[in-house]
PDB file of N, CA, C and O in Angstrom:
ATOM      1  N   MET A   1     171.562-169.856 229.011  1.00  0.00           N
ATOM      2  CA  MET A   1     169.904-169.310 228.800  1.00  0.00           C
ATOM      3  C   MET A   1     170.346-167.528 229.092  1.00  0.00           C
ATOM      4  O   MET A   1     171.065-167.231 230.046  1.00  0.00           O
ATOM      5  N   PRO A   2     169.891-166.645 228.290  1.00  0.00           N
ATOM      6  CA  PRO A   2     170.132-165.148 228.328  1.00  0.00           C
ATOM      7  C   PRO A   2     168.994-164.838 229.413  1.00  0.00           C
ATOM      8  O   PRO A   2     167.881-165.348 229.540  1.00  0.00           O
ATOM      9  N   TYR A   3     169.790-163.591 230.333  1.00  0.00           N
ATOM     10  CA  TYR A   3     169.106-162.915 231.268  1.00  0.00           C
ATOM     11  C   TYR A   3     168.086-162.435 230.680  1.00  0.00           C
ATOM     12  O   TYR A   3     168.117-161.869 229.587  1.00  0.00           O
ATOM     13  N   LEU A   4     166.768-162.690 231.594  1.00  0.00           N
ATOM     14  CA  LEU A   4     165.412-161.978 231.010  1.00  0.00           C
ATOM     15  C   LEU A   4     164.717-161.208 231.834  1.00  0.00           C
ATOM     16  O   LEU A   4     163.654-161.645 232.278  1.00  0.00           O
ATOM     17  N   PRO A   5     165.260-159.686 232.265  1.00  0.00           N
ATOM     18  CA  PRO A   5     165.204-159.273 233.370  1.00  0.00           C
ATOM     19  C   PRO A   5     163.282-158.803 233.410  1.00  0.00           C
ATOM     20  O   PRO A   5     162.563-158.390 232.500  1.00  0.00           O
ATOM     21  N   GLN A   6     162.986-159.086 234.805  1.00  0.00           N
ATOM     22  CA  GLN A   6     161.507-159.488 235.244  1.00  0.00           C
ATOM     23  C   GLN A   6     161.054-158.268 236.377  1.00  0.00           C
ATOM     24  O   GLN A   6     160.713-158.592 237.514  1.00  0.00           O
ATOM     25  N   PRO A   7     161.089-156.887 235.953  1.00  0.00           N
ATOM     26  CA  PRO A   7     160.860-156.382 237.191  1.00  0.00           C
ATOM     27  C   PRO A   7     159.775-156.332 237.734  1.00  0.00           C
ATOM     28  O   PRO A   7     159.073-157.109 237.087  1.00  0.00           O
ATOM     29  N   GLN A   8     159.200-155.909 238.511  1.00  0.00           N
ATOM     30  CA  GLN A   8     157.726-155.862 239.200  1.00  0.00           C
ATOM     31  C   GLN A   8     156.779-154.707 238.590  1.00  0.00           C
ATOM     32  O   GLN A   8     157.202-153.563 238.423  1.00  0.00           O
ATOM     33  N   ASN A   9     155.726-155.021 238.335  1.00  0.00           N
ATOM     34  CA  ASN A   9     155.042-154.106 237.328  1.00  0.00           C
ATOM     35  C   ASN A   9     154.135-153.167 238.736  1.00  0.00           C
ATOM     36  O   ASN A   9     153.291-153.638 239.498  1.00  0.00           O
ATOM     37  N   THR A  10     154.587-151.993 238.704  1.00  0.00           N
ATOM     38  CA  THR A  10     153.748-151.388 239.774  1.00  0.00           C
ATOM     39  C   THR A  10     152.961-149.681 238.816  1.00  0.00           C
ATOM     40  O   THR A  10     152.845-148.535 239.249  1.00  0.00           O
ATOM     41  N   ASP A  11     152.637-150.199 237.638  1.00  0.00           N
ATOM     42  CA  ASP A  11     151.903-149.160 237.085  1.00  0.00           C
ATOM     43  C   ASP A  11     150.347-149.101 237.833  1.00  0.00           C
ATOM     44  O   ASP A  11     149.610-148.130 237.665  1.00  0.00           O
ATOM     45  N   ASP A  12     149.985-150.206 238.626  1.00  0.00           N
ATOM     46  CA  ASP A  12     148.614-149.930 239.241  1.00  0.00           C
ATOM     47  C   ASP A  12     148.778-149.171 240.776  1.00  0.00           C
ATOM     48  O   ASP A  12     147.958-149.065 241.688  1.00  0.00           O
ATOM     49  N   ILE A  13     149.931-148.779 240.682  1.00  0.00           N
ATOM     50  CA  ILE A  13     150.368-147.911 242.371  1.00  0.00           C
ATOM     51  C   ILE A  13     150.324-146.408 241.957  1.00  0.00           C
ATOM     52  O   ILE A  13     150.704-145.995 240.861  1.00  0.00           O
ATOM     53  N   GLU A  14     149.943-145.829 242.711  1.00  0.00           N
ATOM     54  CA  GLU A  14     149.804-144.128 242.473  1.00  0.00           C
ATOM     55  C   GLU A  14     150.624-143.391 243.631  1.00  0.00           C
ATOM     56  O   GLU A  14     150.607-143.838 244.777  1.00  0.00           O
ATOM     57  N   LEU A  15     151.211-142.455 243.349  1.00  0.00           N
ATOM     58  CA  LEU A  15     151.869-141.954 244.183  1.00  0.00           C
ATOM     59  C   LEU A  15     151.164-140.424 244.255  1.00  0.00           C
ATOM     60  O   LEU A  15     150.893-139.746 243.264  1.00  0.00           O
ATOM     61  N   GLY A  16     150.936-140.047 245.629  1.00  0.00           N
ATOM     62  CA  GLY A  16     150.018-138.715 245.770  1.00  0.00           C
ATOM     63  C   GLY A  16     150.959-137.615 245.260  1.00  0.00           C
ATOM     64  O   GLY A  16     152.083-137.968 244.902  1.00  0.00           O
ATOM     65  N   SER A  17     150.589-136.193 245.180  1.00  0.00           N
ATOM     66  CA  SER A  17     151.839-135.519 245.247  1.00  0.00           C
ATOM     67  C   SER A  17     152.465-135.118 246.522  1.00  0.00           C
ATOM     68  O   SER A  17     153.537-134.530 246.659  1.00  0.00           O
ATOM     69  N   ASP A  18     151.517-135.583 247.581  1.00  0.00           N
ATOM     70  CA  ASP A  18     152.481-135.293 248.757  1.00  0.00           C
ATOM     71  C   ASP A  18     153.634-136.201 249.351  1.00  0.00           C
ATOM     72  O   ASP A  18     154.097-136.267 250.490  1.00  0.00           O
ATOM     73  N   LEU A  19     154.008-137.036 247.907  1.00  0.00           N
ATOM     74  CA  LEU A  19     155.598-137.686 247.858  1.00  0.00           C
ATOM     75  C   LEU A  19     156.242-136.986 246.911  1.00  0.00           C
ATOM     76  O   LEU A  19     157.198-137.672 246.549  1.00  0.00           O
ATOM     77  N   MET A  20     156.197-135.734 246.189  1.00  0.00           N
ATOM     78  CA  MET A  20     156.870-135.281 245.181  1.00  0.00           C
ATOM     79  C   MET A  20     158.349-134.873 246.081  1.00  0.00           C
ATOM     80  O   MET A  20     159.473-134.958 245.588  1.00  0.00           O
ATOM     81  N   GLU A  21     158.035-134.388 247.597  1.00  0.00           N
ATOM     82  CA  GLU A  21     159.174-133.580 248.110  1.00  0.00           C
ATOM     83  C   GLU A  21     160.354-134.834 248.515  1.00  0.00           C
ATOM     84  O   GLU A  21     161.582-134.767 248.570  1.00  0.00           O
ATOM     85  N   LEU A  22     159.458-135.921 248.751  1.00  0.00           N
ATOM     86  CA  LEU A  22     160.327-137.266 249.046  1.00  0.00           C
ATOM     87  C   LEU A  22     160.855-137.730 247.703  1.00  0.00           C
ATOM     88  O   LEU A  22     161.954-138.282 247.756  1.00  0.00           O
ATOM     89  N   VAL A  23     160.327-137.623 246.588  1.00  0.00           N
ATOM     90  CA  VAL A  23     160.605-138.067 245.235  1.00  0.00           C
ATOM     91  C   VAL A  23     162.095-137.244 245.256  1.00  0.00           C
ATOM     92  O   VAL A  23     163.208-137.768 245.216  1.00  0.00           O
ATOM     93  N   GLU A  24     161.829-136.040 245.317  1.00  0.00           N
ATOM     94  CA  GLU A  24     162.902-135.217 244.774  1.00  0.00           C
ATOM     95  C   GLU A  24     163.973-135.476 245.400  1.00  0.00           C
ATOM     96  O   GLU A  24     165.031-135.724 244.822  1.00  0.00           O
ATOM     97  N   ALA A  25     163.771-135.440 247.188  1.00  0.00           N
ATOM     98  CA  ALA A  25     165.096-135.785 248.145  1.00  0.00           C
ATOM     99  C   ALA A  25     165.909-137.336 247.408  1.00  0.00           C
ATOM    100  O   ALA A  25     167.062-137.424 246.987  1.00  0.00           O
ATOM    101  N   LEU A  26     165.090-138.164 247.444  1.00  0.00           N
ATOM    102  CA  LEU A  26     165.418-139.405 246.867  1.00  0.00           C
ATOM    103  C   LEU A  26     166.153-139.337 245.735  1.00  0.00           C
ATOM    104  O   LEU A  26     167.331-139.684 245.828  1.00  0.00           O
ATOM    105  N   ALA A  27     165.692-138.927 244.555  1.00  0.00           N
ATOM    106  CA  ALA A  27     166.493-138.599 243.146  1.00  0.00           C
ATOM    107  C   ALA A  27     167.959-138.027 243.383  1.00  0.00           C
ATOM    108  O   ALA A  27     168.964-138.537 242.887  1.00  0.00           O
ATOM    109  N   LYS A  28     167.954-136.847 244.245  1.00  0.00           N
ATOM    110  CA  LYS A  28     168.993-136.037 244.784  1.00  0.00           C
ATOM    111  C   LYS A  28     170.061-136.911 245.377  1.00  0.00           C
ATOM    112  O   LYS A  28     171.265-136.772 245.164  1.00  0.00           O
ATOM    113  N   ASP A  29     169.417-137.976 246.266  1.00  0.00           N
ATOM    114  CA  ASP A  29     170.522-138.813 246.635  1.00  0.00           C
ATOM    115  C   ASP A  29     170.859-140.011 246.041  1.00  0.00           C
ATOM    116  O   ASP A  29     171.882-140.574 246.432  1.00  0.00           O
ATOM    117  N   VAL A  30     170.179-140.511 245.156  1.00  0.00           N
ATOM    118  CA  VAL A  30     170.494-141.598 243.733  1.00  0.00           C
ATOM    119  C   VAL A  30     171.748-140.716 243.164  1.00  0.00           C
ATOM    120  O   VAL A  30     172.813-141.309 242.993  1.00  0.00           O
ATOM    121  N   HIS A  31     171.679-139.625 242.931  1.00  0.00           N
ATOM    122  CA  HIS A  31     172.797-138.493 242.312  1.00  0.00           C
ATOM    123  C   HIS A  31     173.965-138.852 243.022  1.00  0.00           C
ATOM    124  O   HIS A  31     174.864-139.590 242.618  1.00  0.00           O
ATOM    125  N   GLU A  32     173.892-138.332 244.004  1.00  0.00           N
ATOM    126  CA  GLU A  32     174.946-138.464 245.048  1.00  0.00           C
ATOM    127  C   GLU A  32     175.546-139.844 245.483  1.00  0.00           C
ATOM    128  O   GLU A  32     176.749-140.032 245.662  1.00  0.00           O
ATOM    129  N   GLN A  33     174.902-140.462 245.580  1.00  0.00           N
ATOM    130  CA  GLN A  33     175.487-142.004 245.321  1.00  0.00           C
ATOM    131  C   GLN A  33     176.354-142.689 244.189  1.00  0.00           C
ATOM    132  O   GLN A  33     177.393-143.349 244.219  1.00  0.00           O
ATOM    133  N   TRP A  34     175.610-142.317 243.299  1.00  0.00           N
ATOM    134  CA  TRP A  34     176.215-142.466 241.915  1.00  0.00           C
ATOM    135  C   TRP A  34     177.621-142.002 241.575  1.00  0.00           C
ATOM    136  O   TRP A  34     178.641-142.647 241.331  1.00  0.00           O
ATOM    137  N   ALA A  35     177.379-140.684 241.630  1.00  0.00           N
ATOM    138  CA  ALA A  35     178.666-139.683 241.635  1.00  0.00           C
ATOM    139  C   ALA A  35     179.866-139.949 242.984  1.00  0.00           C
ATOM    140  O   ALA A  35     181.041-139.625 242.810  1.00  0.00           O
ATOM    141  N   ALA A  36     179.501-140.426 244.002  1.00  0.00           N
ATOM    142  CA  ALA A  36     180.196-140.829 245.169  1.00  0.00           C
ATOM    143  C   ALA A  36     181.244-141.791 244.594  1.00  0.00           C
ATOM    144  O   ALA A  36     182.470-141.687 244.591  1.00  0.00           O
ATOM    145  N   ALA A  37     180.161-143.105 243.934  1.00  0.00           N
ATOM    146  CA  ALA A  37     180.681-144.507 243.426  1.00  0.00           C
ATOM    147  C   ALA A  37     181.533-144.049 242.447  1.00  0.00           C
ATOM    148  O   ALA A  37     182.688-144.461 242.557  1.00  0.00           O
ATOM    149  N   ARG A  38     181.314-143.357 241.574  1.00  0.00           N
ATOM    150  CA  ARG A  38     182.174-143.113 240.110  1.00  0.00           C
ATOM    151  C   ARG A  38     183.161-142.467 240.364  1.00  0.00           C
ATOM    152  O   ARG A  38     184.149-142.755 239.689  1.00  0.00           O
ATOM    153  N   MET A  39     183.323-141.299 241.457  1.00  0.00           N
ATOM    154  CA  MET A  39     184.602-140.723 241.887  1.00  0.00           C
ATOM    155  C   MET A  39     185.684-141.553 243.037  1.00  0.00           C
ATOM    156  O   MET A  39     186.812-141.208 243.389  1.00  0.00           O
ATOM    157  N   ARG A  40     185.071-142.466 243.352  1.00  0.00           N
ATOM    158  CA  ARG A  40     186.106-143.642 244.186  1.00  0.00           C
ATOM    159  C   ARG A  40     186.587-144.536 243.080  1.00  0.00           C
ATOM    160  O   ARG A  40     187.628-145.127 243.364  1.00  0.00           O
ATOM    161  N   ASP A  41     186.074-144.793 241.849  1.00  0.00           N
ATOM    162  CA  ASP A  41     186.572-145.477 240.875  1.00  0.00           C
ATOM    163  C   ASP A  41     187.630-144.804 239.767  1.00  0.00           C
ATOM    164  O   ASP A  41     188.169-145.271 238.764  1.00  0.00           O
ATOM    165  N   GLY A  42     187.679-143.442 240.432  1.00  0.00           N
ATOM    166  CA  GLY A  42     188.738-142.559 239.543  1.00  0.00           C
ATOM    167  C   GLY A  42     188.136-141.593 238.940  1.00  0.00           C
ATOM    168  O   GLY A  42     188.756-140.602 238.553  1.00  0.00           O
ATOM    169  N   TRP A  43     186.930-141.735 238.787  1.00  0.00           N
ATOM    170  CA  TRP A  43     186.292-140.689 237.660  1.00  0.00           C
ATOM    171  C   TRP A  43     186.298-139.356 238.074  1.00  0.00           C
ATOM    172  O   TRP A  43     186.332-138.994 239.250  1.00  0.00           O
ATOM    173  N   GLN A  44     186.257-138.502 236.924  1.00  0.00           N
ATOM    174  CA  GLN A  44     186.641-136.822 237.183  1.00  0.00           C
ATOM    175  C   GLN A  44     185.366-136.364 236.302  1.00  0.00           C
ATOM    176  O   GLN A  44     184.751-137.120 235.550  1.00  0.00           O
ATOM    177  N   TYR A  45     185.074-135.007 236.520  1.00  0.00           N
ATOM    178  CA  TYR A  45     184.051-134.112 235.480  1.00  0.00           C
ATOM    179  C   TYR A  45     184.785-133.855 234.413  1.00  0.00           C
ATOM    180  O   TYR A  45     185.854-133.247 234.479  1.00  0.00           O
ATOM    181  N   GLY A  46     184.193-134.365 233.172  1.00  0.00           N
ATOM    182  CA  GLY A  46     184.607-133.582 232.213  1.00  0.00           C
ATOM    183  C   GLY A  46     183.450-133.048 231.152  1.00  0.00           C
ATOM    184  O   GLY A  46     182.341-133.571 231.044  1.00  0.00           O
ATOM    185  N   PRO A  47     183.783-132.236 230.608  1.00  0.00           N
ATOM    186  CA  PRO A  47     182.731-131.311 229.354  1.00  0.00           C
ATOM    187  C   PRO A  47     181.866-132.640 228.799  1.00  0.00           C
ATOM    188  O   PRO A  47     180.645-132.502 228.724  1.00  0.00           O
ATOM    189  N   ALA A  48     182.579-134.179 228.331  1.00  0.00           N
ATOM    190  CA  ALA A  48     182.258-134.795 227.730  1.00  0.00           C
ATOM    191  C   ALA A  48     182.203-136.471 228.142  1.00  0.00           C
ATOM    192  O   ALA A  48     183.342-136.877 228.371  1.00  0.00           O
ATOM    193  N   ARG A  49     181.605-137.077 228.226  1.00  0.00           N
ATOM    194  CA  ARG A  49     182.153-138.575 228.667  1.00  0.00           C
ATOM    195  C   ARG A  49     182.816-139.044 227.850  1.00  0.00           C
ATOM    196  O   ARG A  49     182.480-139.115 226.668  1.00  0.00           O
ATOM    197  N   ASN A  50     184.346-139.631 228.515  1.00  0.00           N
ATOM    198  CA  ASN A  50     185.249-140.481 228.245  1.00  0.00           C
ATOM    199  C   ASN A  50     185.424-141.591 228.878  1.00  0.00           C
ATOM    200  O   ASN A  50     186.007-141.486 229.957  1.00  0.00           O
ATOM    201  N   ASP A  51     185.040-142.832 228.483  1.00  0.00           N
ATOM    202  CA  ASP A  51     185.368-144.014 229.263  1.00  0.00           C
ATOM    203  C   ASP A  51     186.958-144.295 229.713  1.00  0.00           C
ATOM    204  O   ASP A  51     187.460-144.663 230.775  1.00  0.00           O
ATOM    205  N   GLN A  52     187.462-143.978 228.515  1.00  0.00           N
ATOM    206  CA  GLN A  52     189.120-144.555 228.908  1.00  0.00           C
ATOM    207  C   GLN A  52     189.670-143.742 229.813  1.00  0.00           C
ATOM    208  O   GLN A  52     190.458-144.215 230.632  1.00  0.00           O
ATOM    209  N   LYS A  53     189.322-142.268 229.819  1.00  0.00           N
ATOM    210  CA  LYS A  53     189.918-141.438 230.543  1.00  0.00           C
ATOM    211  C   LYS A  53     189.222-140.955 231.923  1.00  0.00           C
ATOM    212  O   LYS A  53     189.564-140.054 232.688  1.00  0.00           O
ATOM    213  N   LYS A  54     188.260-141.747 231.979  1.00  0.00           N
ATOM    214  CA  LYS A  54     187.089-141.762 233.032  1.00  0.00           C
ATOM    215  C   LYS A  54     186.616-140.331 233.683  1.00  0.00           C
ATOM    216  O   LYS A  54     186.660-139.892 234.832  1.00  0.00           O
ATOM    217  N   LEU A  55     186.108-139.759 232.338  1.00  0.00           N
ATOM    218  CA  LEU A  55     185.218-138.231 232.636  1.00  0.00           C
ATOM    219  C   LEU A  55     184.106-138.342 232.345  1.00  0.00           C
ATOM    220  O   LEU A  55     183.856-139.069 231.384  1.00  0.00           O
ATOM    221  N   HIS A  56     182.983-137.659 233.065  1.00  0.00           N
ATOM    222  CA  HIS A  56     181.609-137.732 232.828  1.00  0.00           C
ATOM    223  C   HIS A  56     181.155-136.112 233.120  1.00  0.00           C
ATOM    224  O   HIS A  56     181.591-135.409 234.032  1.00  0.00           O
ATOM    225  N   PRO A  57     180.346-135.798 232.283  1.00  0.00           N
ATOM    226  CA  PRO A  57     179.735-134.419 232.393  1.00  0.00           C
ATOM    227  C   PRO A  57     178.681-134.470 233.660  1.00  0.00           C
ATOM    228  O   PRO A  57     178.217-133.447 234.164  1.00  0.00           O
ATOM    229  N   CYS A  58     178.382-135.745 234.081  1.00  0.00           N
ATOM    230  CA  CYS A  58     177.304-135.603 234.877  1.00  0.00           C
ATOM    231  C   CYS A  58     177.765-135.289 236.239  1.00  0.00           C
ATOM    232  O   CYS A  58     176.986-134.682 236.974  1.00  0.00           O
ATOM    233  N   LEU A  59     179.178-135.693 236.763  1.00  0.00           N
ATOM    234  CA  LEU A  59     179.767-135.468 237.918  1.00  0.00           C
ATOM    235  C   LEU A  59     179.720-134.117 238.208  1.00  0.00           C
ATOM    236  O   LEU A  59     180.800-133.533 238.296  1.00  0.00           O
ATOM    237  N   ILE A  60     178.393-133.314 238.424  1.00  0.00           N
ATOM    238  CA  ILE A  60     178.346-132.085 239.165  1.00  0.00           C
ATOM    239  C   ILE A  60     177.369-132.249 240.365  1.00  0.00           C
ATOM    240  O   ILE A  60     177.009-133.394 240.636  1.00  0.00           O
ATOM    241  N   PRO A  61     176.887-131.165 241.140  1.00  0.00           N
ATOM    242  CA  PRO A  61     175.749-131.242 242.015  1.00  0.00           C
ATOM    243  C   PRO A  61     174.618-131.466 241.385  1.00  0.00           C
ATOM    244  O   PRO A  61     174.586-130.761 240.376  1.00  0.00           O
ATOM    245  N   TYR A  62     173.502-132.229 241.519  1.00  0.00           N
ATOM    246  CA  TYR A  62     172.248-132.456 241.446  1.00  0.00           C
ATOM    247  C   TYR A  62     171.709-131.299 240.659  1.00  0.00           C
ATOM    248  O   TYR A  62     171.374-131.297 239.475  1.00  0.00           O
ATOM    249  N   GLY A  63     171.683-130.174 241.650  1.00  0.00           N
ATOM    250  CA  GLY A  63     170.513-128.880 241.125  1.00  0.00           C
ATOM    251  C   GLY A  63     171.236-128.646 239.701  1.00  0.00           C
ATOM    252  O   GLY A  63     170.412-128.119 238.954  1.00  0.00           O
ATOM    253  N   GLU A  64     172.555-128.855 239.004  1.00  0.00           N
ATOM    254  CA  GLU A  64     173.250-128.234 238.067  1.00  0.00           C
ATOM    255  C   GLU A  64     173.022-129.130 236.847  1.00  0.00           C
ATOM    256  O   GLU A  64     173.189-128.750 235.688  1.00  0.00           O
ATOM    257  N   LEU A  65     172.601-130.425 237.232  1.00  0.00           N
ATOM    258  CA  LEU A  65     172.062-131.289 236.545  1.00  0.00           C
ATOM    259  C   LEU A  65     171.094-131.003 235.255  1.00  0.00           C
ATOM    260  O   LEU A  65     169.908-130.853 235.549  1.00  0.00           O
ATOM    261  N   PRO A  66     171.400-130.915 233.993  1.00  0.00           N
ATOM    262  CA  PRO A  66     170.059-130.999 233.199  1.00  0.00           C
ATOM    263  C   PRO A  66     168.801-131.515 233.297  1.00  0.00           C
ATOM    264  O   PRO A  66     168.905-132.722 233.513  1.00  0.00           O
ATOM    265  N   GLU A  67     167.365-131.083 233.227  1.00  0.00           N
ATOM    266  CA  GLU A  67     166.605-131.742 233.304  1.00  0.00           C
ATOM    267  C   GLU A  67     166.317-133.207 233.142  1.00  0.00           C
ATOM    268  O   GLU A  67     165.837-133.938 234.007  1.00  0.00           O
ATOM    269  N   SER A  68     166.651-133.524 231.989  1.00  0.00           N
ATOM    270  CA  SER A  68     167.012-135.123 231.460  1.00  0.00           C
ATOM    271  C   SER A  68     167.693-135.987 232.181  1.00  0.00           C
ATOM    272  O   SER A  68     167.339-137.152 232.367  1.00  0.00           O
ATOM    273  N   GLU A  69     168.768-135.437 232.654  1.00  0.00           N
ATOM    274  CA  GLU A  69     169.405-136.432 233.913  1.00  0.00           C
ATOM    275  C   GLU A  69     168.773-136.317 235.057  1.00  0.00           C
ATOM    276  O   GLU A  69     168.767-137.362 235.707  1.00  0.00           O
ATOM    277  N   LYS A  70     168.043-135.095 235.711  1.00  0.00           N
ATOM    278  CA  LYS A  70     167.357-135.196 236.849  1.00  0.00           C
ATOM    279  C   LYS A  70     166.255-136.449 236.949  1.00  0.00           C
ATOM    280  O   LYS A  70     166.001-137.337 237.762  1.00  0.00           O
ATOM    281  N   GLU A  71     165.746-136.006 235.643  1.00  0.00           N
ATOM    282  CA  GLU A  71     164.237-137.112 235.400  1.00  0.00           C
ATOM    283  C   GLU A  71     164.703-138.467 235.585  1.00  0.00           C
ATOM    284  O   GLU A  71     164.021-139.203 236.298  1.00  0.00           O
ATOM    285  N   TYR A  72     165.670-138.872 235.096  1.00  0.00           N
ATOM    286  CA  TYR A  72     166.339-140.336 235.208  1.00  0.00           C
ATOM    287  C   TYR A  72     166.557-140.526 236.601  1.00  0.00           C
ATOM    288  O   TYR A  72     166.346-141.684 236.962  1.00  0.00           O
ATOM    289  N   ASP A  73     166.876-139.822 237.396  1.00  0.00           N
ATOM    290  CA  ASP A  73     167.286-140.219 238.933  1.00  0.00           C
ATOM    291  C   ASP A  73     165.528-139.995 239.660  1.00  0.00           C
ATOM    292  O   ASP A  73     165.179-140.664 240.633  1.00  0.00           O
ATOM    293  N   ARG A  74     164.774-139.166 239.122  1.00  0.00           N
ATOM    294  CA  ARG A  74     163.287-139.047 239.733  1.00  0.00           C
ATOM    295  C   ARG A  74     162.566-140.742 239.454  1.00  0.00           C
ATOM    296  O   ARG A  74     161.990-141.494 240.240  1.00  0.00           O
ATOM    297  N   ILE A  75     162.936-140.903 237.870  1.00  0.00           N
ATOM    298  CA  ILE A  75     162.241-142.576 237.759  1.00  0.00           C
ATOM    299  C   ILE A  75     162.609-143.252 238.877  1.00  0.00           C
ATOM    300  O   ILE A  75     161.761-143.691 239.654  1.00  0.00           O
ATOM    301  N   THR A  76     164.081-143.422 239.093  1.00  0.00           N
ATOM    302  CA  THR A  76     164.334-144.403 240.031  1.00  0.00           C
ATOM    303  C   THR A  76     163.676-144.287 241.345  1.00  0.00           C
ATOM    304  O   THR A  76     163.319-145.255 242.017  1.00  0.00           O
ATOM    305  N   ALA A  77     163.491-142.671 241.776  1.00  0.00           N
ATOM    306  CA  ALA A  77     162.888-142.708 243.263  1.00  0.00           C
ATOM    307  C   ALA A  77     161.447-143.265 243.176  1.00  0.00           C
ATOM    308  O   ALA A  77     160.948-144.069 243.963  1.00  0.00           O
ATOM    309  N   ILE A  78     160.763-142.618 241.918  1.00  0.00           N
ATOM    310  CA  ILE A  78     159.478-142.793 241.698  1.00  0.00           C
ATOM    311  C   ILE A  78     159.397-144.615 241.810  1.00  0.00           C
ATOM    312  O   ILE A  78     158.414-145.101 242.369  1.00  0.00           O
ATOM    313  N   THR A  79     160.203-145.294 241.391  1.00  0.00           N
ATOM    314  CA  THR A  79     159.908-146.512 241.201  1.00  0.00           C
ATOM    315  C   THR A  79     160.195-147.273 242.306  1.00  0.00           C
ATOM    316  O   THR A  79     159.520-148.294 242.437  1.00  0.00           O
ATOM    317  N   THR A  80     161.071-147.019 243.177  1.00  0.00           N
ATOM    318  CA  THR A  80     161.193-147.419 244.579  1.00  0.00           C
ATOM    319  C   THR A  80     160.422-146.996 245.337  1.00  0.00           C
ATOM    320  O   THR A  80     160.441-147.673 246.365  1.00  0.00           O
ATOM    321  N   LEU A  81     159.446-145.885 245.389  1.00  0.00           N
ATOM    322  CA  LEU A  81     158.269-145.759 246.608  1.00  0.00           C
ATOM    323  C   LEU A  81     157.141-146.409 245.611  1.00  0.00           C
ATOM    324  O   LEU A  81     156.055-146.534 246.177  1.00  0.00           O
ATOM    325  N   LYS A  82     157.167-146.865 244.197  1.00  0.00           N
ATOM    326  CA  LYS A  82     156.145-147.272 243.818  1.00  0.00           C
ATOM    327  C   LYS A  82     155.865-148.926 244.542  1.00  0.00           C
ATOM    328  O   LYS A  82     154.835-149.343 245.071  1.00  0.00           O
ATOM    329  N   LEU A  83     157.167-149.625 244.337  1.00  0.00           N
ATOM    330  CA  LEU A  83     157.488-150.952 244.886  1.00  0.00           C
ATOM    331  C   LEU A  83     157.417-151.147 246.228  1.00  0.00           C
ATOM    332  O   LEU A  83     156.931-152.170 246.711  1.00  0.00           O
ATOM    333  N   ILE A  84     158.038-149.891 247.132  1.00  0.00           N
ATOM    334  CA  ILE A  84     157.376-150.341 248.570  1.00  0.00           C
ATOM    335  C   ILE A  84     156.048-150.328 248.789  1.00  0.00           C
ATOM    336  O   ILE A  84     155.526-151.074 249.618  1.00  0.00           O
ATOM    337  N   ARG A  85     155.253-149.308 247.920  1.00  0.00           N
ATOM    338  CA  ARG A  85     153.841-149.315 248.198  1.00  0.00           C
ATOM    339  C   ARG A  85     153.513-150.903 247.744  1.00  0.00           C
ATOM    340  O   ARG A  85     153.099-151.723 248.564  1.00  0.00           O
ATOM    341  N   LYS A  86     153.660-151.102 246.878  1.00  0.00           N
ATOM    342  CA  LYS A  86     153.194-152.549 246.078  1.00  0.00           C
ATOM    343  C   LYS A  86     153.589-153.771 247.051  1.00  0.00           C
ATOM    344  O   LYS A  86     152.955-154.823 246.970  1.00  0.00           O
ATOM    345  N   PHE A  87     154.576-153.628 247.912  1.00  0.00           N
ATOM    346  CA  PHE A  87     155.050-155.038 248.820  1.00  0.00           C
ATOM    347  C   PHE A  87     154.077-154.376 250.098  1.00  0.00           C
ATOM    348  O   PHE A  87     154.457-155.067 251.044  1.00  0.00           O
ATOM    349  N   GLY A  88     153.241-153.613 250.544  1.00  0.00           N
ATOM    350  CA  GLY A  88     152.549-153.684 251.503  1.00  0.00           C
ATOM    351  C   GLY A  88     152.564-152.244 252.524  1.00  0.00           C
ATOM    352  O   GLY A  88     151.630-151.897 253.246  1.00  0.00           O
ATOM    353  N   PHE A  89     153.724-151.615 252.384  1.00  0.00           N
ATOM    354  CA  PHE A  89     154.296-150.468 253.042  1.00  0.00           C
ATOM    355  C   PHE A  89     153.680-149.471 253.044  1.00  0.00           C
ATOM    356  O   PHE A  89     152.932-149.248 252.093  1.00  0.00           O
ATOM    357  N   ASP A  90     153.786-148.580 254.068  1.00  0.00           N
ATOM    358  CA  ASP A  90     153.092-147.150 253.898  1.00  0.00           C
ATOM    359  C   ASP A  90     154.341-146.133 254.144  1.00  0.00           C
ATOM    360  O   ASP A  90     155.208-146.379 254.983  1.00  0.00           O
ATOM    361  N   ILE A  91     154.346-145.202 253.494  1.00  0.00           N
ATOM    362  CA  ILE A  91     155.182-144.096 253.574  1.00  0.00           C
ATOM    363  C   ILE A  91     154.375-143.094 254.135  1.00  0.00           C
ATOM    364  O   ILE A  91     153.244-142.788 253.757  1.00  0.00           O
ATOM    365  N   VAL A  92     155.091-142.541 255.164  1.00  0.00           N
ATOM    366  CA  VAL A  92     154.378-141.684 256.070  1.00  0.00           C
ATOM    367  C   VAL A  92     155.627-140.704 256.975  1.00  0.00           C
ATOM    368  O   VAL A  92     156.602-141.056 257.639  1.00  0.00           O
ATOM    369  N   LYS A  93     155.087-139.408 256.649  1.00  0.00           N
ATOM    370  CA  LYS A  93     155.897-138.650 256.835  1.00  0.00           C
ATOM    371  C   LYS A  93     156.017-138.135 258.730  1.00  0.00           C
ATOM    372  O   LYS A  93     154.991-137.529 259.039  1.00  0.00           O
ATOM    373  N   LYS A  94     156.838-138.246 259.712  1.00  0.00           N
ATOM    374  CA  LYS A  94     156.738-138.179 260.993  1.00  0.00           C
ATOM    375  C   LYS A  94     156.794-136.420 261.270  1.00  0.00           C
ATOM    376  O   LYS A  94     156.722-135.973 262.415  1.00  0.00           O
TER     377      LYS A  94
END
């Protein structure tokens, strides 16, 4: 039987503007975690992706990424925060 992904639907969850600072911090860390894992596996920066040579153009600091790549990481952060809320948890800054 083929795998059929069934992610939680979080369309009904709203995140306030007060969480945008957290979204950006999480997005940056998502990138850092991804980059660290790639580098542990022997990948390096390269101007174009090359899977055989393990080169990737996104192995650069988050702030230097194109907006399209930052948005990918932001979506991961937003989805995570929405899921936390959907499961009944509050997100409170101390």
